[in-house]
C-alpha positions as CSV (number, residue, x, y, z in Angstrom):
1,X,0.0,0.0,0.0
2,X,1.3,3.4,-0.9
3,X,1.9,5.3,2.4
4,X,4.3,7.9,1.1
5,X,3.8,8.3,-2.6
6,X,0.7,9.1,-4.7
7,X,-1.9,7.6,-4.9
8,X,-2.0,7.3,-1.1
9,X,-3.6,4.2,0.4
10,X,-3.7,2.5,-3.0
11,X,-1.8,-0.7,-4.0
12,X,1.8,0.0,-4.7
13,X,3.0,0.1,-8.3
14,X,6.3,-1.5,-9.2
15,X,8.3,1.7,-9.1
16,X,7.2,2.6,-5.6
17,X,8.0,-0.9,-4.3
18,X,11.3,-1.1,-6.2
19,X,12.8,2.1,-4.7
20,X,13.3,0.9,-1.1
21,X,14.3,-2.6,-2.3
22,X,16.9,-1.2,-4.6
23,X,18.1,1.1,-1.9
24,X,18.5,-1.7,0.7
25,X,19.1,-4.8,-1.3
26,X,22.7,-5.0,-0.2
27,X,21.3,-5.9,3.2
28,X,18.9,-8.6,1.9
29,X,21.4,-11.5,2.3
30,X,24.2,-11.9,4.8
31,X,26.8,-12.7,4.0
32,X,26.4,-11.0,0.6
33,X,25.9,-13.4,-2.3
34,X,27.7,-12.4,-5.5
35,X,25.2,-11.6,-8.2
36,X,22.2,-11.8,-5.9
37,X,19.8,-8.9,-6.4
38,X,16.7,-8.5,-4.2
39,X,13.5,-7.8,-6.2
40,X,10.1,-6.5,-5.0
41,X,8.4,-9.5,-6.6
42,X,10.2,-11.7,-4.1
43,X,8.1,-10.1,-1.4
44,X,4.9,-11.5,-3.0
45,X,6.3,-15.0,-2.8
46,X,7.4,-14.6,0.9
47,X,4.1,-12.9,1.9
48,X,1.8,-15.5,0.3
49,X,3.9,-18.4,1.6
50,X,3.8,-17.0,5.2
51,X,0.1,-16.3,5.0
52,X,-0.6,-19.9,3.8
53,X,1.7,-21.3,6.6
54,X,-0.2,-19.2,9.2
55,X,-3.5,-20.8,8.1
56,X,-4.8,-17.7,6.2
57,X,-7.7,-18.8,4.0
58,X,-6.7,-19.3,0.4
59,X,-9.3,-16.8,-0.8
60,X,-8.0,-14.1,1.6
61,X,-4.4,-14.7,0.4
62,X,-5.8,-14.5,-3.2
63,X,-7.4,-11.1,-2.5
64,X,-4.3,-9.7,-0.8
65,X,-2.1,-11.0,-3.5
66,X,-4.3,-9.4,-6.2
67,X,-4.8,-12.7,-8.0
68,X,-7.8,-13.3,-10.2
69,X,-8.1,-17.0,-9.2
70,X,-7.0,-18.9,-6.1
71,X,-4.9,-21.2,-8.3
72,X,-2.8,-18.2,-9.4
73,X,-1.2,-18.1,-6.0
74,X,0.2,-21.7,-6.4
75,X,3.3,-20.2,-8.0
76,X,3.8,-17.9,-5.0
77,X,3.1,-20.4,-2.2
78,X,6.3,-22.4,-1.5
79,X,6.7,-25.6,0.6
80,X,9.5,-25.2,3.0
81,X,11.7,-27.9,4.6
82,X,9.9,-27.2,7.9
83,X,6.5,-27.7,6.2
84,X,7.6,-31.1,5.0
85,X,9.1,-32.0,8.4
86,X,5.8,-31.0,10.2
87,X,3.8,-33.1,7.8
88,X,5.9,-36.2,8.4
89,X,5.7,-35.6,12.2
90,X,1.9,-35.2,12.0
91,X,1.6,-38.5,10.1
92,X,3.9,-40.3,12.6
93,X,2.0,-38.9,15.6
94,X,-1.4,-40.0,14.0
95,X,0.1,-43.5,13.4
96,X,1.4,-43.8,16.9
97,X,-2.0,-42.8,18.3
98,X,-3.8,-45.3,16.1
99,X,-1.6,-48.1,17.3
100,X,-2.2,-47.2,21.0
């Protein structure tokens, strides 16, 4: 959302989002990775992944991400190693409970 540039309180356009990322991208990764450049688009991937991990309804994430359909966000929602580990642990716990 534009808080400092016109149009205020409207979705950010690429230029408005790119300015602070360009300014601070040297701090995006530590230690710095040669050739790595942060891009505003990366924030969409992170935000939608975090929303889905937190249990935010798919339709809500769709609206926030500005996607026409819920399936559009599939590209933006990433499965992490911790997601996979949690799934394995949930299945193992359910199996142990069923055997008890």
